[in-house]
Backbone bond lengths (Angstrom), bond angles and torsions (degrees), N, CA, C in turn:
res aa  C-N    CA-C-N  psi(-1)  N-CA   C-N-CA  omega(-1)  CA-C   N-CA-C  phi
1 X - - - 1.463 - - 1.529 111.07 -
2 X 1.323 116.65 141.14 1.452 120.30 171.66 1.529 108.57 -75.25
3 X 1.337 116.06 169.93 1.464 119.71 178.23 1.524 110.86 -61.01
4 X 1.324 116.62 -40.45 1.464 119.90 179.71 1.525 111.13 -67.16
5 X 1.321 116.95 -42.87 1.468 120.58 177.70 1.526 110.69 -62.10
6 X 1.322 115.80 -36.86 1.468 120.21 178.07 1.522 110.57 -63.62
7 X 1.332 116.98 -43.82 1.465 120.57 179.69 1.534 111.06 -63.06
8 X 1.306 117.03 -40.03 1.470 120.92 178.43 1.527 110.33 -65.57
9 X 1.330 115.84 -40.21 1.467 120.61 179.40 1.527 111.29 -66.64
10 X 1.332 117.18 -39.11 1.468 121.32 178.30 1.527 109.75 -60.51
11 X 1.307 116.88 -45.37 1.465 121.74 178.89 1.518 110.74 -60.27
12 X 1.324 116.67 -44.47 1.472 121.17 179.54 1.522 110.77 -61.24
13 X 1.320 117.08 -47.59 1.461 121.19 -177.38 1.526 111.86 -63.81
14 X 1.318 116.44 -44.68 1.461 119.82 -178.69 1.529 110.98 -65.14
15 X 1.321 117.00 -45.25 1.465 120.14 -179.94 1.524 111.50 -63.04
16 X 1.330 115.72 -44.40 1.466 120.47 -176.67 1.523 111.24 -67.32
17 X 1.339 116.74 -46.95 1.461 119.31 -178.35 1.526 110.61 -64.25
18 X 1.315 117.03 -42.04 1.468 121.35 -178.13 1.529 111.02 -59.98
19 X 1.311 117.43 -43.94 1.463 121.13 -179.93 1.528 110.98 -64.84
20 X 1.327 116.32 -42.24 1.456 120.13 -179.89 1.527 110.91 -65.78
21 X 1.335 116.32 -40.40 1.463 120.76 -179.55 1.527 111.07 -63.82
22 X 1.332 116.60 -46.39 1.465 120.74 -178.78 1.533 111.13 -61.52
23 X 1.330 116.37 -40.51 1.462 120.19 -179.11 1.527 111.46 -71.10
24 X 1.313 117.28 -44.14 1.465 121.29 -175.36 1.528 112.18 -67.06
25 X 1.346 117.11 -38.89 1.467 120.53 -176.07 1.525 113.08 -102.06
26 X 1.323 117.38 2.52 1.460 121.35 179.15 1.531 110.69 60.70
27 X 1.339 115.07 59.65 1.460 121.66 -175.03 1.523 111.24 -113.96
28 X 1.325 115.22 147.19 1.460 122.79 176.82 1.524 108.09 -111.44
29 X 1.326 116.84 133.29 1.463 119.44 179.97 1.517 110.65 -75.85
30 X 1.340 116.48 135.63 1.461 122.34 177.34 1.528 109.66 -130.80
31 X 1.323 115.67 162.89 1.462 120.99 173.32 1.521 108.81 -81.99
32 X 1.328 116.12 150.69 1.463 120.10 -176.91 1.518 110.37 -135.53
33 X 1.326 117.43 155.45 1.460 120.56 -178.51 1.522 113.17 -77.88
34 X 1.324 115.40 150.20 1.459 121.60 170.81 1.526 110.41 -86.55
35 X 1.331 116.43 -25.53 1.462 121.18 178.24 1.531 109.41 -143.83
36 X 1.322 116.14 155.14 1.462 122.92 -178.35 1.526 109.37 -132.04
37 X 1.333 116.72 158.08 1.455 120.94 177.23 1.525 110.01 -68.14
38 X 1.304 116.43 134.19 1.459 121.92 -177.44 1.518 112.14 -61.10
39 X 1.342 116.99 -38.35 1.463 121.85 -172.99 1.527 113.37 -67.47
40 X 1.323 117.90 -20.52 1.458 120.20 -174.92 1.521 114.22 -81.78
41 X 1.341 117.40 -13.15 1.459 120.56 179.40 1.507 114.14 68.80
42 X 1.353 117.67 23.59 1.465 120.59 -176.17 1.520 113.77 -89.90
43 X 1.338 118.13 -9.53 1.455 119.00 -179.35 1.525 110.35 -77.36
44 X 1.324 114.76 144.58 1.457 121.20 176.15 1.526 108.57 -73.52
45 X 1.338 117.44 130.11 1.459 120.67 179.08 1.521 112.95 -97.01
46 X 1.347 116.71 5.29 1.464 121.52 176.91 1.520 110.44 52.54
47 X 1.333 118.02 -116.53 1.463 120.96 179.14 1.527 112.62 -86.23
48 X 1.321 116.49 -0.51 1.454 120.29 177.26 1.510 115.17 89.79
49 X 1.344 117.67 -0.76 1.468 119.98 -177.07 1.529 112.46 -119.68
50 X 1.339 117.34 -13.97 1.455 120.58 -177.03 1.538 110.98 -72.30
51 X 1.309 115.40 136.15 1.464 120.24 178.59 1.525 109.48 -80.80
52 X 1.323 115.78 127.24 1.457 120.34 -179.63 1.527 110.96 -84.99
53 X 1.319 116.57 144.31 1.456 121.83 179.03 1.527 108.19 -82.06
54 X 1.332 116.48 126.50 1.453 119.07 -176.50 1.513 113.44 -139.00
55 X 1.313 115.16 165.89 1.457 122.13 174.83 1.524 107.22 -157.62
56 X 1.324 117.54 177.95 1.459 121.16 -178.14 1.522 111.27 -114.46
57 X 1.328 115.84 142.19 1.458 122.51 173.88 1.525 106.84 -118.36
58 X 1.332 115.69 108.40 1.464 121.17 -177.84 1.533 111.35 52.30
59 X 1.322 115.25 40.87 1.453 121.10 176.88 1.515 115.23 87.24
60 X 1.334 118.08 -6.64 1.462 121.78 -179.67 1.533 109.92 -95.47
61 X 1.357 118.74 118.48 1.465 120.95 179.97 1.530 111.70 -66.74
62 X 1.322 115.89 130.80 1.460 121.35 174.38 1.527 108.63 -129.13
63 X 1.331 115.82 160.39 1.463 121.61 -178.87 1.521 109.97 -129.56
64 X 1.315 116.52 136.60 1.461 120.20 170.84 1.520 107.84 -68.17
65 X 1.315 116.21 135.42 1.464 120.06 -174.22 1.529 111.43 -64.20
66 X 1.339 115.33 147.70 1.472 121.52 170.41 1.524 109.47 -98.38
67 X 1.301 116.57 -27.85 1.462 125.22 163.09 1.516 105.56 -166.79
68 X 1.329 115.98 178.94 1.469 119.85 -177.37 1.525 112.05 -110.11
69 X 1.331 117.09 26.82 1.462 121.77 -175.70 1.524 112.25 -53.84
70 X 1.321 116.82 -42.04 1.465 120.74 -177.99 1.526 112.10 -87.44
71 X 1.320 116.86 -40.23 1.460 120.31 -178.09 1.524 111.55 -58.02
72 X 1.325 117.88 -36.19 1.461 120.80 -176.34 1.526 111.70 -62.29
73 X 1.313 116.48 -36.34 1.465 119.89 179.90 1.530 110.15 -66.73
74 X 1.325 115.11 -39.55 1.456 121.38 174.67 1.528 110.08 -61.17
75 X 1.336 116.36 -43.82 1.464 120.90 -176.69 1.532 111.63 -66.19
76 X 1.327 117.61 -38.58 1.465 119.97 179.38 1.528 111.06 -60.13
77 X 1.323 115.96 -37.51 1.470 120.16 176.97 1.523 110.70 -69.96
78 X 1.339 116.91 -48.41 1.457 120.81 -175.48 1.530 111.84 -62.65
79 X 1.329 116.44 -37.88 1.465 120.20 -177.58 1.530 112.66 -87.89
80 X 1.345 115.50 -0.46 1.474 122.01 176.17 1.535 111.91 57.40
81 X 1.328 115.95 49.87 1.462 121.03 176.68 1.528 110.56 -68.84
82 X 1.326 117.77 141.48 1.470 120.66 174.79 1.522 111.13 -81.94
83 X 1.327 116.27 169.18 1.462 120.70 176.57 1.524 110.52 -63.04
84 X 1.330 115.15 150.37 1.459 123.16 177.39 1.532 113.23 69.28
85 X 1.325 115.93 10.11 1.467 121.04 174.78 1.519 106.87 -125.33
86 X 1.320 116.54 146.83 1.456 118.43 -178.00 1.508 112.56 -141.91
87 X 1.315 114.86 -172.01 1.459 121.80 -179.80 1.524 109.59 -126.65
88 X 1.329 114.93 159.00 1.458 120.35 169.14 1.510 108.01 -143.86
89 X 1.324 115.74 158.55 1.448 120.09 -178.14 1.515 110.30 -156.41
90 X 1.324 116.34 160.25 1.460 121.09 170.85 1.521 107.72 -80.00
91 X 1.314 117.25 123.86 1.452 121.98 179.12 1.514 109.65 -111.25
92 X 1.314 116.62 124.47 1.459 122.30 175.60 1.517 108.25 -117.87
93 X 1.317 116.84 125.45 1.458 120.73 -173.31 1.519 110.89 -134.44
94 X 1.320 114.53 163.53 1.463 122.05 172.48 1.517 107.85 -120.94
95 X 1.322 116.32 121.91 1.463 121.71 176.00 1.525 107.07 -120.10
96 X 1.331 114.86 89.44 1.462 121.34 -169.93 1.520 114.09 -68.26
97 X 1.332 118.16 -17.53 1.463 120.92 -177.06 1.523 113.81 -96.26
98 X 1.329 117.42 6.64 1.464 119.72 179.41 1.530 110.96 -62.54
99 X 1.325 115.72 140.39 1.461 121.88 171.03 1.527 106.85 -82.33
100 X 1.321 117.17 110.62 1.457 121.27 -172.11 1.529 111.97 -70.97
101 X 1.329 114.67 129.29 1.467 120.55 175.42 1.521 108.10 -157.49
102 X 1.312 117.01 -163.01 1.466 120.93 -174.96 1.522 113.07 -62.34
103 X 1.337 117.77 -25.51 1.462 121.37 -176.46 1.519 113.93 -112.32
104 X 1.329 118.16 -11.01 1.461 120.83 -172.61 1.519 111.45 -119.71
105 X 1.329 115.04 128.91 1.459 122.76 -179.05 1.528 109.21 -129.97
106 X 1.309 116.91 154.53 1.456 120.72 174.73 1.528 110.14 -68.31
107 X 1.330 116.31 -31.24 1.461 121.27 176.31 1.525 108.98 -91.03
108 X 1.325 115.92 128.07 1.463 120.90 -178.76 1.523 108.95 -120.71
109 X 1.321 116.28 127.60 1.461 120.92 174.85 1.527 108.48 -126.66
110 X 1.319 114.98 126.05 1.463 118.19 -179.62 1.525 109.73 -151.76
111 X 1.338 114.56 162.86 1.455 119.30 167.99 1.522 106.58 -86.65
112 X 1.300 116.35 120.43 1.461 120.80 171.72 1.519 107.13 -98.33
113 X 1.324 116.68 130.05 1.460 120.73 -179.35 1.536 109.72 -133.36
114 X 1.317 115.81 155.11 1.465 121.03 -179.66 1.528 108.28 -158.73
115 X 1.329 116.69 140.84 1.460 119.55 175.30 1.517 110.07 -142.76
116 X 1.322 115.75 153.56 1.460 122.48 -177.02 1.526 110.04 -76.68
117 X 1.328 116.02 140.03 1.466 121.89 176.44 1.527 109.92 -122.64
118 X 1.310 115.08 158.62 1.462 121.27 174.98 1.536 108.56 -84.31
119 X 1.323 117.92 156.53 1.473 120.01 177.15 1.531 112.54 -54.59
120 X 1.331 116.99 -34.54 1.470 121.17 -178.68 1.523 112.45 -73.62
121 X 1.332 117.30 -9.81 1.465 120.70 -179.52 1.528 112.39 -97.10
122 X 1.300 117.64 2.22 1.469 119.99 178.60 1.531 109.20 -81.65
123 X 1.330 116.48 73.19 1.457 121.94 -178.14 1.522 109.90 -153.71
124 X 1.331 116.33 168.01 1.463 121.24 -177.71 1.526 112.33 -64.04
125 X 1.310 117.33 -36.11 1.468 119.78 -178.40 1.526 110.78 -59.01
126 X 1.326 115.80 -45.67 1.463 119.38 -179.77 1.530 110.38 -68.21
127 X 1.341 116.92 -43.42 1.464 120.95 177.13 1.522 110.34 -54.66
128 X 1.325 116.59 -48.52 1.463 120.85 -177.79 1.533 111.37 -64.11
129 X 1.335 117.01 -34.29 1.469 120.06 -179.83 1.530 110.77 -64.84
130 X 1.331 116.72 -37.41 1.464 120.26 178.20 1.532 110.46 -71.41
131 X 1.330 116.29 -40.14 1.465 120.25 177.30 1.533 109.93 -59.03
132 X 1.308 117.13 -43.42 1.468 120.93 179.81 1.524 111.51 -62.41
133 X 1.320 116.72 -37.44 1.465 119.85 178.34 1.525 110.88 -65.46
134 X 1.326 116.27 -44.07 1.467 119.77 179.46 1.522 110.42 -65.27
135 X 1.331 116.09 -42.84 1.467 118.45 -179.51 1.528 111.24 -65.63
136 X 1.326 117.51 -32.80 1.473 119.51 178.63 1.523 110.99 -61.98
137 X 1.348 116.79 -32.66 1.465 120.86 176.14 1.530 109.79 -68.82
138 X 1.328 115.95 -45.76 1.468 121.03 178.82 1.524 110.42 -58.06
139 X 1.333 116.04 -44.52 1.463 121.46 -178.13 1.527 111.33 -66.65
140 X 1.337 117.42 -45.00 1.458 121.28 -179.10 1.519 111.27 -64.15
141 X 1.343 116.78 -41.26 1.458 119.91 179.23 1.528 110.59 -67.64
142 X 1.327 117.01 -30.61 1.464 120.20 175.99 1.530 110.40 -64.36
143 X 1.329 116.85 -42.94 1.461 119.92 178.14 1.524 110.97 -62.11
144 X 1.335 116.43 -42.26 1.462 120.66 179.33 1.530 111.28 -66.54
145 X 1.338 116.35 -38.81 1.464 120.71 -178.65 1.518 111.73 -70.86
146 X 1.332 117.18 -33.46 1.463 120.55 176.80 1.526 110.55 -61.31
147 X 1.332 115.98 -40.80 1.471 120.15 178.77 1.530 110.68 -71.04
148 X 1.320 116.67 -35.85 1.461 121.47 -174.41 1.526 112.12 -74.75
149 X 1.356 116.44 -42.40 1.468 119.81 -173.38 1.530 114.02 -118.29
150 X 1.321 117.47 -8.42 1.454 119.48 177.88 1.517 115.40 81.80
151 X 1.344 117.02 9.97 1.461 119.90 177.06 1.527 110.16 -77.98
152 X 1.325 115.87 161.59 1.460 121.28 175.21 1.527 108.22 -124.79
153 X 1.338 116.99 124.00 1.463 121.08 -175.21 1.529 113.32 -105.09
154 X 1.317 116.39 -17.10 1.468 121.57 177.12 1.527 112.75 55.35
155 X 1.333 116.01 41.47 1.462 119.64 179.02 1.530 110.33 -88.09
156 X 1.328 117.13 138.63 1.466 119.80 175.29 1.524 109.97 -75.77
157 X 1.320 116.78 159.91 1.462 119.45 179.50 1.522 111.22 -68.15
158 X 1.331 116.68 -32.17 1.464 121.35 -177.97 1.523 110.97 -117.01
159 X 1.316 116.57 143.98 1.455 122.79 178.72 1.528 109.77 -86.99
160 X 1.324 116.96 146.22 1.472 123.10 179.17 1.528 109.65 -91.11
161 X 1.327 116.21 137.46 1.462 121.99 177.73 1.521 109.48 -109.54
162 X 1.333 116.47 132.48 1.466 120.71 175.96 1.523 109.37 -151.30
163 X 1.327 116.73 136.64 1.467 120.79 179.11 1.525 109.54 -80.47
164 X 1.318 116.12 160.55 1.461 119.70 178.79 1.519 111.59 -63.47
165 X 1.329 117.15 -34.84 1.473 119.81 179.80 1.524 110.77 -69.70
166 X 1.346 117.66 -40.15 1.470 120.15 177.56 1.524 110.82 -69.14
167 X 1.329 116.87 -33.57 1.467 120.74 177.26 1.529 109.47 -65.51
168 X 1.321 116.39 -39.32 1.458 120.61 177.87 1.533 110.56 -64.16
169 X 1.317 116.61 -41.81 1.471 120.95 179.03 1.529 111.18 -65.96
170 X 1.326 115.90 -34.39 1.465 120.61 -178.15 1.523 111.43 -69.87
171 X 1.349 115.59 -37.81 1.466 120.86 -179.56 1.536 108.93 -129.06
172 X 1.328 117.60 70.39 1.478 121.38 -171.20 1.523 115.10 -64.44
173 X 1.303 117.74 -27.22 1.471 120.23 -175.38 1.526 113.41 -102.50
174 X 1.319 115.96 17.99 1.460 120.87 -179.08 1.523 110.79 -111.70
175 X 1.334 116.21 159.05 1.456 120.64 173.32 1.532 108.48 -76.50
176 X 1.317 116.88 167.08 1.461 120.08 -179.96 1.524 111.78 -60.79
177 X 1.326 117.65 -40.83 1.458 120.81 178.77 1.522 111.52 -66.78
178 X 1.339 116.70 -37.95 1.470 120.35 176.87 1.523 110.34 -65.21
179 X 1.325 117.10 -36.99 1.459 120.90 177.93 1.526 111.17 -63.73
180 X 1.333 115.99 -43.05 1.458 119.77 177.66 1.531 110.84 -61.98
181 X 1.330 115.71 -41.78 1.461 120.47 179.11 1.530 110.63 -60.14
182 X 1.315 116.88 -46.16 1.465 121.39 -176.08 1.524 112.15 -68.99
183 X 1.338 116.72 -46.51 1.465 119.24 -177.18 1.520 111.13 -68.80
184 X 1.338 117.36 -35.17 1.462 120.50 -179.90 1.522 112.12 -74.09
185 X 1.306 116.38 -37.71 1.463 118.97 178.43 1.520 110.93 -66.45
186 X 1.344 115.98 -33.87 1.457 120.35 -179.22 1.529 112.28 -76.43
187 X 1.347 117.68 -35.32 1.463 120.89 -172.15 1.527 114.55 -114.65
188 X 1.344 116.89 -11.66 1.462 124.14 174.14 1.533 114.86 73.69
189 X 1.324 118.39 -36.80 1.471 122.09 178.49 1.521 108.20 -141.29
190 X 1.343 116.25 120.49 1.469 120.44 -171.48 1.526 110.21 -137.47
191 X 1.330 115.36 142.62 1.463 120.65 168.54 1.524 106.77 -112.30
192 X 1.322 115.56 109.28 1.464 121.68 178.01 1.522 107.26 -93.61
193 X 1.331 116.51 119.11 1.456 119.45 -172.16 1.534 112.80 -118.65
194 X 1.327 113.11 166.38 1.468 123.87 -176.75 1.535 111.21 66.90
195 X 1.328 113.82 67.50 1.461 121.23 -178.42 1.527 110.01 -108.48
196 X 1.313 116.52 123.45 1.465 120.83 177.66 1.508 113.28 143.90
197 X 1.335 116.64 -49.27 1.458 119.89 178.02 1.526 110.04 -74.27
198 X 1.338 118.18 149.91 1.466 120.79 -177.38 1.524 112.88 -66.99
199 X 1.331 115.29 148.50 1.459 122.55 174.45 1.529 108.84 -89.18
200 X 1.303 118.00 -165.77 1.471 121.02 -175.13 1.524 112.96 -65.12
201 X 1.338 117.04 -23.38 1.468 120.35 178.88 1.524 112.72 -86.44
202 X 1.341 115.93 2.51 1.454 120.08 177.54 1.517 114.21 89.03
203 X 1.354 117.26 -1.06 1.464 121.51 -178.90 1.529 109.96 -117.89
204 X 1.338 117.94 147.84 1.463 119.75 177.47 1.522 111.23 -74.62
205 X 1.336 116.31 161.76 1.464 120.66 175.42 1.528 110.38 -60.51
206 X 1.325 115.12 -38.60 1.468 121.77 176.95 1.518 107.17 -158.23
207 X 1.328 117.08 160.37 1.450 120.88 -178.61 1.517 112.14 -76.42
208 X 1.336 116.37 143.88 1.450 122.98 174.39 1.518 108.76 -143.63
209 X 1.334 116.30 139.64 1.457 120.18 173.23 1.527 108.68 -61.27
210 X 1.318 115.90 150.48 1.467 120.48 -173.70 1.518 113.53 -85.37
211 X 1.321 118.03 -10.60 1.463 119.07 -168.27 1.521 116.12 -114.05
212 X 1.347 119.28 13.79 1.470 116.54 171.10 1.521 113.53 -128.97
213 X 1.328 120.61 -55.36 1.467 120.35 176.40 1.524 111.61 -81.06
214 X 1.336 116.25 141.35 1.461 120.92 165.99 1.527 105.79 -79.64
215 X 1.323 116.98 117.08 1.467 121.05 -172.55 1.526 113.85 -64.67
216 X 1.319 117.91 -13.14 1.459 120.29 176.01 1.530 111.45 -90.08
217 X 1.341 115.51 -10.48 1.461 119.86 -173.00 1.532 111.91 -133.88
218 X 1.331 116.42 40.61 1.465 120.11 -179.70 1.521 110.20 -133.83
219 X 1.317 116.92 178.50 1.456 119.24 177.44 1.518 112.70 170.22
220 X 1.340 115.16 -178.96 1.462 122.92 -178.05 1.527 110.03 -124.86
221 X 1.340 115.70 137.31 1.461 121.49 170.44 1.524 107.35 -90.87
222 X 1.332 115.92 120.42 1.465 121.40 -175.56 1.526 109.40 -128.69
223 X 1.330 116.40 132.87 1.458 122.17 176.68 1.522 109.51 -113.94
224 X 1.317 116.31 156.18 1.461 119.33 172.65 1.514 108.14 -91.58
225 X 1.328 115.55 123.80 1.462 122.70 -175.91 1.525 108.98 -103.19
226 X 1.322 116.69 112.49 1.462 120.73 -177.54 1.525 112.69 -67.55
227 X 1.328 117.34 -27.75 1.465 120.10 -178.43 1.524 111.70 -64.48
228 X 1.327 116.92 -37.14 1.465 120.98 179.51 1.527 111.86 -106.25
229 X 1.344 115.92 -3.72 1.458 122.66 179.79 1.529 111.48 54.29
230 X 1.335 114.56 47.27 1.461 120.71 -177.27 1.526 109.46 -159.56
231 X 1.330 116.95 162.57 1.468 119.80 175.04 1.520 110.54 -68.22
232 X 1.322 116.17 148.46 1.450 121.76 174.95 1.527 107.94 -130.31
233 X 1.326 116.06 116.34 1.464 121.00 179.97 1.522 108.58 -79.55
234 X 1.336 116.16 118.09 1.456 120.50 -179.41 1.519 112.65 -96.65
235 X 1.322 117.24 -25.70 1.459 118.81 -175.72 1.514 112.11 -151.06
236 X 1.322 115.30 135.18 1.464 122.87 168.09 1.520 106.05 -112.17
237 X 1.329 118.08 130.07 1.455 120.12 -172.20 1.522 110.90 -156.21
238 X 1.315 115.85 173.46 1.450 118.58 175.96 1.516 113.30 166.67
239 X 1.325 114.43 168.35 1.456 121.37 170.42 1.523 106.75 -75.80
240 X 1.322 116.09 134.99 1.461 120.42 -171.90 1.535 111.42 -82.32
241 X 1.331 114.28 162.85 1.466 120.30 -178.10 1.526 111.54 -63.16
242 X 1.338 115.16 143.69 1.452 121.25 164.37 1.530 106.27 -100.32
243 X 1.321 117.99 -175.13 1.462 121.18 -175.71 1.534 111.49 -59.37
244 X 1.330 116.60 -42.80 1.455 121.00 -176.49 1.524 112.22 -66.25
245 X 1.337 117.72 -49.46 1.466 120.59 -178.16 1.525 111.43 -70.16
246 X 1.331 117.33 -30.73 1.463 120.89 177.14 1.518 110.88 -60.96
247 X 1.326 116.72 -50.62 1.473 120.55 -178.78 1.524 110.31 -63.87
248 X 1.314 117.34 -42.21 1.466 121.63 -178.46 1.527 111.19 -61.65
249 X 1.318 117.04 -43.93 1.460 120.58 -177.83 1.522 112.34 -73.66
250 X 1.325 116.80 -38.74 1.465 119.58 176.79 1.524 110.73 -64.85
251 X 1.309 116.69 -37.97 1.461 120.85 178.46 1.520 110.38 -63.56
252 X 1.331 116.64 -43.03 1.464 120.78 179.98 1.524 111.02 -60.67
253 X 1.332 117.66 -39.71 1.462 121.33 -177.78 1.529 113.42 -88.66
254 X 1.337 116.81 1.94 1.460 120.14 179.64 1.515 112.60 67.87
255 X 1.334 116.15 37.28 1.460 120.89 -175.98 1.525 112.51 -123.98
256 X 1.318 117.04 32.56 1.459 120.28 -178.63 1.522 112.69 -62.20
257 X 1.327 116.89 -19.50 1.466 119.75 177.31 1.524 112.10 -61.27
258 X 1.331 117.37 -22.73 1.462 120.75 -179.82 1.535 112.34 -69.96
259 X 1.320 116.49 -15.74 1.457 119.26 179.84 1.528 112.03 -61.58
260 X 1.315 116.24 -17.40 1.465 119.91 -178.72 1.529 113.63 -82.67
261 X 1.349 117.79 -14.70 1.461 117.03 -177.83 1.532 110.45 -77.53
262 X 1.324 117.11 156.22 1.474 120.82 -174.18 1.523 113.88 -56.88
263 X 1.333 117.12 -38.21 1.467 119.91 -179.52 1.528 111.30 -60.16
264 X 1.332 116.92 -51.20 1.463 120.36 -179.19 1.524 111.81 -66.37
265 X 1.321 117.44 -36.87 1.458 120.47 177.56 1.528 111.35 -61.61
266 X 1.312 116.30 -36.55 1.467 119.66 179.02 1.529 112.20 -69.39
267 X 1.331 117.30 -26.06 1.468 120.24 174.56 1.523 110.08 -78.19
268 X 1.326 116.60 -46.77 1.466 121.69 -179.78 1.525 111.18 -57.36
269 X 1.319 116.20 -40.04 1.464 121.50 -176.53 1.526 113.40 -93.33
270 X 1.332 116.43 12.11 1.468 122.37 176.40 1.534 113.21 57.57
271 X 1.331 115.61 33.56 1.462 120.34 175.66 1.522 110.24 -79.61
272 X 1.341 116.61 -42.77 1.457 121.21 177.60 1.531 110.02 -79.65
273 X 1.328 117.82 146.74 1.462 120.19 176.46 1.530 110.98 -72.43
274 X 1.327 116.44 159.84 1.454 121.58 171.08 1.528 107.53 -75.01
275 X 1.318 116.41 137.37 1.462 118.90 -173.64 1.523 112.74 -142.90
276 X 1.322 113.54 166.38 1.460 123.27 167.21 1.521 105.97 -127.97
277 X 1.335 116.74 145.01 1.454 118.31 179.98 1.505 112.32 -169.63
278 X 1.328 114.68 -179.43 1.454 118.86 179.67 1.511 111.83 -179.00
279 X 1.310 114.35 -175.16 1.453 121.60 176.09 1.516 109.63 -126.09
280 X 1.316 116.77 144.72 1.464 122.61 177.79 1.517 107.51 -125.05
281 X 1.313 116.72 117.62 1.453 121.32 -174.74 1.521 113.14 -67.23
282 X 1.320 117.08 118.23 1.458 120.65 -178.37 1.527 111.71 -70.81
283 X 1.322 116.69 -47.50 1.467 119.18 -178.87 1.520 111.25 -67.58
284 X 1.319 117.06 -39.05 1.467 119.24 178.14 1.519 110.84 -64.77
285 X 1.328 116.92 -39.07 1.457 120.25 178.04 1.530 110.34 -61.77
286 X 1.337 116.28 -44.64 1.471 120.41 178.47 1.529 110.72 -65.86
287 X 1.306 115.92 -40.30 1.462 121.27 178.28 1.530 110.59 -58.29
288 X 1.336 116.19 -43.23 1.464 121.17 -179.37 1.529 110.99 -65.86
289 X 1.329 117.11 -51.31 1.469 120.18 -175.67 1.527 112.75 -68.68
290 X 1.318 117.39 -31.12 1.464 120.26 -178.97 1.527 112.36 -93.13
291 X 1.346 116.00 3.89 1.461 122.28 175.94 1.528 112.34 56.64
292 X 1.337 115.74 42.26 1.453 121.23 177.05 1.531 109.64 -86.44
293 X 1.334 115.44 154.13 1.454 120.03 -177.13 1.528 113.50 -98.85
294 X 1.333 116.39 -5.00 1.468 120.02 -179.65 1.516 109.25 -148.92
295 X 1.337 116.63 139.35 1.458 120.90 -177.96 1.528 111.41 -63.45
296 X 1.337 116.74 -25.02 1.449 120.92 178.26 1.521 113.55 -68.89
297 X 1.338 117.25 -8.05 1.462 120.79 175.91 1.531 112.03 -81.61
298 X 1.338 116.68 -12.30 1.467 119.72 -177.89 1.534 112.42 -126.03
299 X 1.329 118.32 4.84 1.463 121.38 175.77 1.521 109.53 -151.06
300 X 1.327 115.59 154.64 1.464 121.11 176.91 1.523 108.83 -96.47
301 X 1.328 116.08 126.58 1.462 120.47 -178.47 1.524 108.46 -152.45
302 X 1.308 116.14 -168.32 1.469 121.21 176.24 1.523 109.64 -96.36
303 X 1.327 115.23 133.13 1.462 120.93 175.19 1.523 108.48 -138.65
304 X 1.325 119.12 135.37 1.474 120.99 178.24 1.525 111.41 -58.80
305 X 1.313 116.08 148.92 1.458 121.20 -177.13 1.523 112.54 -58.80
306 X 1.337 117.32 -40.61 1.465 119.20 -179.07 1.524 111.41 -65.70
307 X 1.340 116.69 -33.92 1.458 120.16 176.93 1.530 110.43 -66.96
308 X 1.328 116.96 -44.02 1.462 120.60 -179.54 1.528 111.36 -62.72
309 X 1.339 116.21 -41.78 1.461 120.07 -179.66 1.529 111.10 -66.24
310 X 1.324 115.78 -40.83 1.461 120.24 179.75 1.526 110.95 -64.56
311 X 1.333 116.83 -41.67 1.459 120.71 -179.63 1.527 111.55 -69.99
312 X 1.340 116.86 -34.55 1.469 120.58 177.07 1.526 110.89 -59.46
313 X 1.331 115.55 -39.50 1.478 119.95 179.02 1.525 110.84 -63.05
314 X 1.353 116.35 -26.17 1.466 120.62 179.82 1.519 112.03 -93.09
315 X 1.331 116.48 5.44 1.452 120.59 179.08 1.505 115.05 80.29
316 X 1.335 116.11 19.76 1.471 121.58 179.75 1.529 108.47 -107.08
317 X 1.326 115.16 114.71 1.463 121.09 -177.34 1.532 109.92 -100.46
318 X 1.331 116.90 118.28 1.467 120.64 179.57 1.520 109.55 -87.22
319 X 1.331 115.51 140.14 1.467 121.41 -179.94 1.528 110.48 -70.66
C-alpha cells in the first residue's frame, strides 16, 4: 500500500469497527476530555508507576489522560444512562514512560467504552459474553478485510478463554510474555483473564491499577499477528470494582489512602453505577488488519532518529 492508500484504509477500518462496536454493545458516542483535574482522581494510573503529563490552568493542576477508565464511570452517572446501555468515545492519551517498540507509542489512541451492569451480572459468564461479542466484530471485519485487501489473518471463529493461573500451570517454566506467545500462537485469538492478583511466584501476570478493574473479572483480548510473528493485545477490559473489591485491592497494594479521593468515595458510597468497560487500540487494530510491522506505520508519534533510520533500512516508513 502507498501512504495515501494506507490513510484511506485506516479511515475505513476505524469507521467500520466503530459502527459495529456501537451496534453490538448498544453504545452511544459521547465527547471525552483530553485532560482532567488532578484532585478528582479520575485519571487512569495504569500500573501505578507511570508519570502522568500535567500542567496548570489558572493555578489548578490538571493531567492529560492516560486512559478514560475512571472518567467513563463518572460520565455514565452524569448522563443518566440506563442499564444495558453504554457509551464509547475516541480517547487520545500521552504515556510518556512507554518503552518504544513496534507495539508501543507515547501517543495512544483507542476506543474507550463503558456500560452499566446489574449486580447479578458481575460474574465471569457475563464478562465472557461481552468478550465474545467484541471478538465477533474482530472476526467479521477480518473476513471483510480479507476480501477487500487479500490479506489472510487465520483467525478462528471462536476465541479461547484461559485464566492467568491456568496459563501458568500450562507453561510453568516460561515467563509471562513467553506464555502469551505460546498460547496465542497455538490458538490465534485468546482472552487471558484474571490479571492483577499474584500467581504462584508471588507476582501478577501483568500490572493493573487497583481502583478500576476487578482483578477477578478482567482480562485482555490478544491475537497472534503473523506480520510481526508475535501476540498483539487489542483490548484490555473488565467488570469494574465495587466497594468490596476496591478496598481489597487497594489494601493489597498499600494504597488505602486513595479511598479519600472523590472517585473512590463515589464507589464506596454507591454513587457510581456498576459497570463493565475497556479500551480497544485503534492503531493496533489498523496495524493488525493492514499487516504492518510497526505501529508508527499507522499513526503519527515521536520516534528517536536512530530508530527511524534503522526501520528505514528495513523498508518500514514511520508516519
